[in-house]
LUMZAGU-152046 format. One record per residue (C-alpha): residue in one letter; x, y, z. Coordinates in steps of 0.2 Angstrom, whole numbers, plus 5000, padded with zeros to 4 digits. Each point is the difference from the previous one (the first is absolute). Layout:
<rs>
AXYZ...
</rs>
This chain:
<rs>
M476649364951R501649984990R499450124986R499550135013C501749995009L500950024983S498950154996L500550085017L501849974996L499850084983L499250155008L501450025013G501249994985C499350154993F500650105015V501749915001S500650054982P499450144989A500549894985F498749875005A498650135000A500150004981A499849814999P498549944991I498549955010A498949874992S498550025010S499450095016S499149855006P500949935016D499749834993A500850034984P501749904997A501650095000T500850024983Q501849954997A500450184997Q499350055017I501049865009A501650054991A499750185005L499749955018Q501649905000K501050154993A499350115013V500549885014A501849994993H500150194998A499450025018Q501349875006M501450084990A499550185007G500149945018D501649904999N500850144990A499650135013W500749895014I501649974991L500350184995V499750055018S501249865006A501350074988A499850175007L500249925018V501649914995L500750164993L499550085017M501149885008T501650074991G499550185001P499650065012G500049845011L501849944998T500850174997L499350065017F500449845009Y501849994994G500250195000G499550015019L501249865005V501650084993R500950155007R499450184996K501450034988N499549854989I498150024999L499850074983G501349894992T499149855008M498350054994M500750044982Q500649824999S498349935001F499250144990A501349974986M499349824998M498350074997G500650094984L501449894994I499249835002T498450064992I501050044984V501049845000W498449905003A499150084985L501649974989V500449835004G499749955018Y498249944998S500449894985L501549925010A498949965014F498349954992G500449974982H499949824993G501849955001N500849855009A500049935017F501250145007I499650164990G498750074990G500250044981L500050164991E498250004993H499550155011V501550114997F499450185000L498349935007H499749934982G498449905001V499550055018S498250064996L498450045009N499449834998P500349865013D501449884999P499249835006S501749935004Y500150135014A498450085004P498449974990T498950135007I501150164999P500950094986E501849944997Q500650185003T499250005017F501049845004M501550074993V499950165010Y499649915016Q501549894998L501150154997M499650065018F500849845006A501550034989I500250185007I500049965019T501149844999P501650094996A499650145011L500049885015I501849974997T500550185004G499649975018A501549895002V501350124993A499250165007E501250155003R501549944991V499749974981K500150124985F498350054992S500749974982A500749835004L498449945009A498950064986V501049904987F500249855011L498149995005T499550024982L501149864994W499449905015S498250024995L500449934983L501249865004I499349945017Y498250065003C499349964982P500749824999M499449965017A498350084996H499949894984M500549845009V498750025013W498550094991G500449994982V499249884988G501249854998G501050065015L501049875010L499250045016N498350044994V498649935011V499149954984G501049884990G501750045006R501449875003W500050055018P498350085004C500350135013L498750095011D500350184999F498450094999A500650185001G501950004999G500949945016T501249914989V500050124985V500150155011H500649975018I501249864998T500950084985S500150185007G500449945018V501449894995S500750124987A499950135014L501149895011V501249974987A500150194996A500250055018I501549875002Y500850064983L499950185005G500649985017K499450095016R499650185002S501450115007G499949995018Y498849855001P499749925012E500950115013T499250164995P498150015004M499050024984P498250015007P498550054988H499950194998S498049994999M499049865007V498550104995L500449994982S500449815001F498349975010I499050094986G500949904987A499849835008C498150045001M499950044982L501049844996W498749905010V498550084991G500949984983W500349825003F498249964998G500250044982F501649905000N499249845006A498250014997G500250084983S501049854995A498449904999L499850104984S498250015003A498750075012G499449835006P500149905016L501949964998A500450195001T499050005017S501049855007A501750084995F499350175008I499649925016N501649905001T501050154997Q499250105014F500149855012A501949964997A500550195001A499150025017S500749845008A501750034994A500050185007L499449925017S501349865000W501550124996T499450135013V499949875014L501649924996E500950174999W499250055016F500749845008L501850024992N500250195002G498850055014K498950114990P498849984985T500550134987A499050084985L501449944989G499849825005A498250004998I500050074982S501549894996G499049855006A498550054989V501050014985A500849835004G498349925001L499550084984A501549944991T499949835007I498149974996T500250064981Q500349824993A498649925010S498850145000G498949924987Y500249825006V499749995019Q498650015013P499950165011M500649915015S501649944991A500350184995L500050045018W501349875004I501150054985G500050185007L500549945018I501449904993A500650144988G500050135015V501149895011V501249944986C500350174992C500250085017L501449885004M500850024983V500150195003F500550005019K501149845001V500549934983K500650164992K501050045016W500849825000F500650024982G500450185000Y499350054983D499250184998D498349984993S499650185003L498149995001D499849815001A499449964983F500749825001G499449975018V498250054995H499849974982G501349864996M499649905015G498250045000G499849944982T501149845003M498849955015G498550054990A500549884986L500249855012L498450055010A499050014984G500549824996L499549945017L498450095003A499250034983S498249934998G499049944985S498450065009I500750184997N500849984983A499849844990V501550054990F500449824995G498249974994T498749875007D499949814999A498749894992A498850035015G500250194999H501150025015A501450125000R501749914998P501250025014V501050164999G501150015016A500749885013V498450035011D499049924985G501249864999N501150064986W501750005008G500850004983Q499650194999V501250035014L501449944988N499450114986Q500050155012L501849965005V500549994981A499350174997M500850075016G501749934994L499850074982G499550175007W501550005012G501249944987L499550124987A500050155012I501749965007V500949964983G499150134990T500250145013L501949965002V500350014982L499050164997L500850095016F501849954993L499650074983V499250165006D501450035013K501449984987T499250124988I499150135010G500549975018L498749955013R500650075017L500050185005T501650085005A500350035018A499750184998D498449984991E499449875013H500450125014E499150144991G498549904996L499049944985D498950164999V501450124997S501449894992Q498849914987H498650134998G500650175005E498650035012E499449975018G498549925006Y499750125014E500450195000F500150085018I499950195000A500750085015
</rs>
């Protein structure tokens, strides 16, 4: 029976891989023993099939994450500003798609994922040296390293683009481009290395303070959200804020953008499994559940506070849930994801409607209220709710049982690790952003003149208008 099953597998292998079709067949008899060459060919065919499947999923996920920036974030942010600023706002995100790609290829990828020290990667991959079409077992053993590189690039693109929401309608395009490029190199890359890089201080595998960050809640949302708050305070309020009403000029554009962000987030979270296996399924489901429950809780709370459920509130809630589940997406049960989303919708809604008003800062499009606070909550909730039954990231014991991961498993020490990661993320973002803002401000100048701000970004910065109305 064993020989017949093996023969059947060999026959199926011929259809899986064309290369296997040429493998030597010792005998046509079903009872003939398989040769070593046949077994090796079958193993090669299986490995090839796995790489093809995983590679296809990660390439699709990379495209989905890029979709989050353009057109997702560009439409979401573009619709939320006043009409005179739509092109300027969209250009800020679009510029990151070009600038960060170049910087990533030159040195960014090496600083984030090269073999350096606990805080920053080395220079081994400058100009993508050594980044081949073969897998790097240190990061993703079943996909080409170039696939891993370009997937991580999409995260590096959207992270600085998120900051633009806090300083919308009042910053020079040239200054912002320089600031965000430097920010990517000096804040994003070190944080990415500490959390995900080999030997990183916060790496969940072997780090001094192993941090649970499955898809970038700490690397992406804490760093960008906190930096957004710092930038908003440093620049000061928009002219006329808060006395002059500044409603979104097109909720339709923002609605479409938010829906694209929701769809793209499946690549963001489920793609971070770096394979097309069950872990990607878990992250996919958790992403959907958290977004839905956060949209619900934000809408209900806003309905209670303001008397009506708004479209802006619903889409803001969904984005808050997506930002908050990011760390935990590959570590928690689906019901935990629902709770994370419900908490995210309530807390982020209060940040936008109450806390921002209390402190009086002008976070134009609520980048801190949604991403900074969502990422901070997500880090803590991941430490509380992570389950070894979903992701045995700390291995198994002698009996083969998954070691405790989060507090629900009995590993309360993980909460401390999450707090350390949160503190490092906040500290690096605050100090680094202040230094970079000061340097750019003193050399180029950050703030628009009063005349340019009144005229709008479209005309003053780009010499064109988003809408042409012909009489």
